C-alpha positions as CSV (number, residue, x, y, z in Angstrom):
1,M,-84.4,-22.8,36.4
2,E,-82.0,-25.7,36.3
3,A,-79.3,-23.3,35.0
4,A,-79.8,-20.9,38.0
5,L,-79.6,-23.7,40.6
6,T,-76.4,-25.0,39.1
7,I,-74.7,-21.5,39.2
8,L,-75.8,-20.9,42.7
9,A,-74.3,-24.6,43.8
10,L,-71.1,-23.5,42.1
11,L,-71.0,-20.2,43.8
12,L,-71.8,-21.9,47.0
13,V,-69.0,-24.7,46.7
14,A,-66.8,-21.8,45.7
15,F,-67.1,-19.8,48.7
16,V,-66.9,-23.0,50.9
17,A,-63.5,-23.7,49.1
18,L,-62.5,-20.3,49.7
19,G,-63.4,-20.1,53.4
20,V,-61.8,-23.7,54.1
21,Y,-58.2,-22.4,51.9
22,A,-58.5,-19.2,54.3
23,T,-58.9,-21.0,57.2
24,V,-56.1,-23.3,56.8
25,K,-54.0,-20.5,56.0
26,A,-54.5,-18.7,58.8
27,V,-54.4,-21.9,61.0
28,G,-50.9,-22.3,59.3
29,A,-49.6,-18.9,60.0
30,A,-51.0,-19.1,63.7
31,K,-49.0,-22.5,64.0
32,R,-45.8,-21.2,62.5
33,G,-46.0,-18.1,64.8
34,V,-46.3,-20.0,67.7
35,D,-43.6,-22.7,66.9
36,R,-41.3,-19.6,66.4
37,T,-42.3,-18.2,69.7
38,I,-41.7,-21.6,71.5
39,T,-38.6,-22.0,69.6
40,Q,-37.2,-18.6,70.7
41,A,-38.2,-19.3,74.2
42,R,-36.6,-22.5,74.2
43,R,-33.4,-21.0,72.8
44,T,-33.5,-18.4,75.3
45,V,-33.9,-20.7,78.1
46,E,-31.2,-23.1,76.9
47,D,-28.7,-19.9,76.3
48,T,-29.3,-19.0,80.0
49,T,-28.8,-22.5,81.3
50,L,-25.5,-22.8,79.5
51,R,-24.3,-19.5,80.5
52,A,-25.0,-20.3,83.9
53,K,-23.5,-23.7,83.6
54,S,-20.2,-22.0,81.9
55,F,-20.1,-19.6,84.8
56,G,-21.1,-21.9,87.6
57,Q,-19.5,-25.3,86.8
58,V,-16.1,-26.1,86.4
59,G,-14.4,-29.1,84.7
60,V,-15.6,-30.7,81.8
61,A,-19.4,-29.6,82.1
62,G,-18.3,-25.9,82.4
63,E,-16.0,-26.6,79.1
64,L,-18.9,-28.2,77.1
65,A,-21.3,-25.5,78.1
66,Q,-18.7,-22.6,77.2
67,L,-18.2,-24.4,73.7
68,R,-21.9,-24.6,73.1
69,L,-22.5,-21.1,74.2
70,S,-19.8,-19.7,72.0
71,L,-21.0,-21.9,69.2
72,R,-24.8,-20.9,69.3
73,T,-23.9,-17.2,69.9
74,S,-21.3,-16.9,66.9
75,M,-23.6,-18.6,64.5
76,R,-26.7,-16.8,65.4
77,A,-25.1,-13.7,65.0
78,T,-23.7,-14.6,61.6
79,Q,-27.2,-15.9,60.7
80,D,-29.1,-12.5,61.6
81,A,-26.2,-10.5,59.7
82,L,-26.4,-12.2,56.6
83,N,-30.5,-12.2,56.6
84,A,-30.3,-8.6,57.1
85,G,-27.7,-7.9,54.4
86,V,-29.3,-10.1,51.9
87,A,-32.3,-7.9,52.0
88,E,-30.3,-5.0,50.7
89,D,-27.3,-6.9,48.6
90,A,-28.2,-9.7,46.5
91,S,-24.7,-10.5,46.1
92,L,-24.7,-12.0,49.6
93,A,-26.9,-15.1,48.5
94,E,-23.8,-17.2,47.8
95,S,-22.5,-16.2,51.4
96,V,-26.0,-17.3,52.7
97,D,-25.7,-20.7,51.1
98,L,-22.2,-21.0,52.3
99,F,-23.5,-20.2,55.8
100,R,-26.3,-23.1,55.4
101,R,-23.7,-25.5,54.8
102,L,-21.4,-24.3,57.6
103,S,-24.6,-24.4,59.9
104,A,-24.8,-28.2,59.1
105,H,-21.5,-28.6,60.5
106,G,-22.4,-26.4,63.5
107,L,-25.6,-28.4,64.5
108,E,-23.9,-31.6,64.2
109,L,-21.2,-30.1,66.7
110,D,-24.0,-28.8,68.6
111,D,-25.7,-32.0,69.3
112,E,-22.6,-33.8,70.2
113,L,-21.3,-31.6,72.8
114,K,-25.3,-31.8,73.9
115,R,-24.8,-35.8,74.0
116,L,-21.5,-35.4,75.9
117,E,-22.9,-33.1,78.6
118,R,-25.0,-36.4,79.8
119,E,-21.7,-38.7,79.4
120,P,-21.2,-40.2,82.8
121,D,-17.7,-40.7,81.6
122,R,-15.9,-37.6,82.3
123,A,-12.3,-39.0,81.5
124,T,-13.0,-40.0,77.9
125,V,-15.2,-36.5,77.5
126,A,-12.1,-34.8,78.9
127,G,-9.7,-36.7,76.2
128,L,-12.2,-35.4,73.6
129,L,-12.2,-31.8,74.5
130,P,-9.1,-30.6,72.5
131,K,-10.6,-32.1,69.3
132,L,-14.0,-30.6,70.4
133,R,-12.4,-27.1,71.0
134,E,-10.4,-27.0,67.5
135,R,-13.8,-27.9,65.9
136,T,-15.5,-25.1,67.5
137,Q,-13.0,-22.5,66.6
138,R,-13.1,-23.5,62.8
139,I,-16.6,-23.3,62.8
140,T,-16.8,-20.1,64.8
141,H,-13.8,-18.5,63.0
142,S,-15.5,-19.3,59.5
143,A,-19.0,-17.7,60.6
144,E,-17.2,-14.6,62.0
145,S,-15.3,-14.3,58.7
146,L,-18.7,-14.2,57.0
147,R,-20.4,-11.9,59.2
148,W,-17.5,-9.4,59.2
149,A,-17.2,-9.6,55.8
150,A,-20.9,-8.7,55.1
151,R,-20.4,-5.9,57.6
152,D,-17.3,-4.6,55.9
153,R,-19.1,-4.7,52.6
154,A,-22.0,-2.8,53.9
155,R,-19.9,-0.2,55.8
156,Q,-17.8,0.1,52.3
157,F,-21.1,0.9,50.3
158,A,-21.9,3.1,53.1
159,D,-18.6,5.1,53.0
160,D,-18.9,5.4,49.1
161,D,-22.4,6.7,49.1
162,L,-21.2,9.3,51.9
163,D,-18.5,10.2,49.7
164,A,-20.4,10.7,46.6
165,L,-22.9,12.8,48.8
166,N,-20.2,15.0,50.2
167,A,-19.0,15.9,46.7
168,Q,-22.4,16.6,45.3
169,I,-22.7,18.9,48.2
170,D,-19.3,20.7,47.9
171,I,-20.5,21.4,44.2
172,E,-23.6,22.7,45.2
173,A,-22.2,25.0,47.8
174,G,-19.5,26.4,45.3
175,A,-22.4,27.0,42.9
176,L,-24.3,28.9,45.5
177,R,-21.3,31.2,46.3
178,H,-20.8,31.9,42.7
179,W,-21.0,35.8,43.7
180,S,-17.7,35.9,45.5
181,G,-15.9,35.1,42.1
182,D,-18.2,37.6,40.1
183,E,-17.8,40.6,42.6
184,P,-14.3,42.1,41.3
185,S,-15.7,41.8,37.8
186,S,-18.9,43.3,38.5
187,Q,-17.3,45.9,40.4
188,A,-15.1,47.2,37.6
189,S,-18.1,47.1,34.9
190,G,-19.8,49.2,37.4
191,A,-16.8,51.9,37.6
192,G,-16.2,51.5,33.7
193,A,-20.0,52.2,33.2
194,S,-19.8,55.7,35.6
195,T,-17.2,57.2,33.6
196,T,-18.8,56.8,30.1
197,T,-21.8,58.7,28.9
198,P,-25.2,57.2,30.0
199,G,-26.5,55.4,26.4
200,R,-23.1,55.1,25.2
201,G,-21.2,51.8,25.5
202,P,-17.0,52.1,25.6
203,G,-15.4,52.3,22.1
204,T,-18.6,53.5,20.7
205,D,-18.3,56.9,18.7
206,W,-21.6,57.9,17.3
207,P,-21.3,61.2,14.9
208,E,-22.8,64.2,16.4
209,P,-26.0,65.5,14.5
210,A,-25.2,68.7,12.7
211,A,-26.5,71.6,14.1
212,P,-29.7,73.2,12.5
213,A,-29.4,76.6,10.7
214,D,-32.7,77.9,11.7
215,P,-33.1,77.4,15.6
216,S,-37.0,76.8,15.0
217,A,-36.1,73.7,13.0
218,G,-33.8,72.4,16.0
219,G,-35.3,69.3,16.4
220,S,-36.1,68.2,12.6
221,T,-32.7,66.7,12.0
222,A,-32.3,64.5,15.0
223,D,-35.8,63.1,13.9
224,E,-35.1,62.9,10.4
225,A,-31.8,60.8,11.4
226,W,-33.9,57.9,13.6
227,S,-37.4,57.9,12.1
228,G,-37.0,59.6,8.9
229,P,-39.0,62.9,8.0
230,A,-41.3,64.1,10.7
231,R,-43.8,65.5,8.7
232,E,-44.4,66.3,4.9
233,E,-45.3,69.7,3.4
234,S,-48.7,70.8,3.8
235,P,-50.6,70.6,0.2
236,Q,-51.4,74.2,-1.2
237,A,-54.9,75.3,-1.3
238,I,-56.2,75.7,-4.9
239,T,-57.9,79.1,-6.1
240,A,-60.1,79.2,-9.0
241,P,-58.9,81.2,-11.6
242,D,-60.5,84.8,-12.1
243,P,-62.3,84.7,-15.5
244,R,-61.7,88.3,-16.2
245,L,-58.0,87.9,-16.0
246,R,-58.2,85.1,-18.8
247,T,-55.9,85.7,-21.9
248,A,-58.2,86.3,-25.0
249,Y,-57.5,84.3,-28.1
250,P,-58.9,85.3,-31.5
251,W,-60.9,82.7,-32.2
252,Q,-62.8,83.1,-28.9
253,K,-66.2,85.1,-29.0
254,S,-66.2,88.3,-26.9
255,T,-69.0,88.7,-24.2
256,R,-71.8,90.5,-24.8
257,P,-72.6,92.7,-22.0
258,E,-76.0,92.3,-20.5
259,T,-78.8,94.8,-21.6
260,T,-81.8,95.9,-19.3
261,N,-85.0,96.8,-21.0
């Protein structure tokens, strides 16, 4: 009884632990989904704000917004391209690692540009703009190089696959049209067959069977030539000898005639 209670208690503890684990996993997944949604919403709002500032403001503020917008757009496009390509091409893993290192510099530059947007000394910020513009161009150029290299690689693989597929289709189409090359030879063979005697191939000269002397035995020679003698001679009937015609020998007794009383 104690063993059964112990087993039931262990099962209950296991079920409770499993329920807690499933709850924690579900809550974590939901939290990650919410965080991802919030991040995307915040990013969309921030990009929209930067786009509005780049077009609506002039001077230092508009230049900073334009730099941030170009940096974020280029980095996001490269990230999406590499993440989509690495799922199909494992050789892009090194490119993903390089992009992570580049992203660290991009995030640092984006934070710096964001701080300078709130800087009241516009003259100092205007003096820093050439260096900031150069850094932005270097980072975006590297990101675009990775992105276009990944796209060119995927396009090259697609072109190679398409070339191989076209070659296979051409071979199959040629095999399906094989009658066009065999038609003259088949016509020639058909014409040759029409000029020869049916049952005889060209170049075959079989001797004619000899004509039988007796017309009634016309088919026997041909039959014997292919299948042997058609039939054997029928056996002669055995006739009993007449005892009266036997030859008399000296040692034989003569036959007495029967007498009647």
